[in-house]
N, C-alpha and C positions, 0 to 999 in steps of 0.2 A: 504494500500500500504506500503510495506517495505521501510524503510528509506535507502537511498543510502549510501553505504560505500565509503567514499572519499579516493582516493589513493594519498599519500603525499610523496614526495621525499625531503630529506634534503641533501644539498651538501656542501662539504668542499674540500679543496685541497687534504689532506691526508686521509680522512675518517677514522680517528683513535680516535677522541675525541668528538668534538662538535656535529658533524652530528650523530655519534653513540649514544650519550646521548639523542639527540632529537628523534631518531628513537625509542629507548627504552621507553622514556617518553610518546610519543604520542600513541604508541601501548598499553601501560598500561592504560593511563588516558583517551583515546579516546572512551572508552565504546563501542567498536565494530562499531562505526560510522566512524572510520578512520583506514586505514592500512598504516603504515609508513615504509619507507625504507630509507637507506642512501647510499651515494656513494661519490667518490672523482674523481677529474680530474687527479690526480697523486697519487693513493692510496699507502699508506705505506706497505700494505700487512699484517698489524697486528693491532689489537685494542690496544690502549694504556692501560697498566696495571692499571694506576690510574683511567681510565674511568671504567674499569671492577670492580675495588675495590669500587668505588663510587656507581655504580649501585647495586652491591651486598649489600652494607651497607644501601642502600635505599629500599631494598626489591624488586628491579626490575629484571626481568629475563635477563640473558646474553646469553642463549643458542641461537645459530644461528647467533649471531652478528659477522660480519667479515668486514674487510676493502676490498672494491671492487671498480671497475671502474664504472664511470657513463655510459660507453658504454653499460653495461648490460641493462640499462633502455631506451636506444635510439635505440636499434637494432630492426629489424623487428620482430613482434610478441611480443614485450615487452608490459607489462601492460600499458594501457592508464592512464596517470596521470591527477589528478585534480589540484594539487598544487605542485610547486617546490620552496623551500626556500633555499637560500644560507645563511650559518651561519658563513662564513669567508669572509673577504674582498678580498682575492686573487681569490676565486672561483667566486665572484660577478663580478670581472673585466675580467674574461676569456670568450671567445666565447664558449657558451654552444652548445651542440648538439640540434637537433630538437627533441623535446619530443613528443611521441605519446599522443594524446588526447588534444593537444594545452592547456596545463595547465596554470593556473594563477601563476605568479611568484612574489616573493618579496624578499628583502634582510633583513635578521635578524642578521647582523654581531655582533659578540662579540669577545673579545680578546681570543687568543689561549692559553688555560691553558697548553697545551703540550710544549709551548715555554718557560714556566717559569723555571728559573734556581734557584738553591738554595737547601735547605733541602727538605726532603720528606714532612715535615709539610707545607712548602711553596707551594709545588706542590699540595698537597691535598687541601689547601685553595683555590688555583686558580681554581681547578676543582670544588670545592664546590660553588665558586662564579659564575662560568659559568653555573653550573647546576641550581642554583636559578633563574638566568635570563631566561634560557631556559624554566624552569618550569612555570614561570610567563607568558611568551609569549605563550606557548602551552595552558595554562589555558585560556588565553584571546581568543585564536584561537578556541578552542573547544566550547566556550560559544557563538560564533557568530551564529546568525540565518541564516546560509548559504543559505538555500532554499528560504528564503523570501527577500533576498537582490538582487538587480539587479547587473550586472557585474561591473559596475563602482563603486558603493557603496562598494561592496565586495573587489574590488581591493584596494580602499582607506583604508578600515579597515585593511586588511592584511599588507599593507605597514606601517600603523600607529603602528601596533604591533611591528614591527622591531625597533621602537623608544622607546618602553616601557621598 
């Protein structure tokens, strides 16, 4: 029996940095077991250039990445989701749409690197820091024995990852 491909949505308000980084990371590191997307409640309409630079420096593809509304994933006919993770505190506090597939949700908030002011080096460091946290969380997530955990145990594990 073929292993299920889990559909994962990462949410943030602007969908320009953290959620984009998460999408790219999980799509590369998920080994075909996961298909990641990202969206925002109030998308900026552009991917942050520091996010693009970091992904390129990390050897991760950037083609097809775009800032988009979460409405794309809540509309009729949208892909049923297995997991939805908020990566910013604002999105976690907003009333989310009803997601197709009744996905498991968790909050994996991290500080917004796009909000950092200062030199380009300061901004790059903030993006690098956010990327490391997301990379660790995604690594923990993909190592979970999802199929062998009951819903309650899985919910507890994905919530704990947000504290890692």
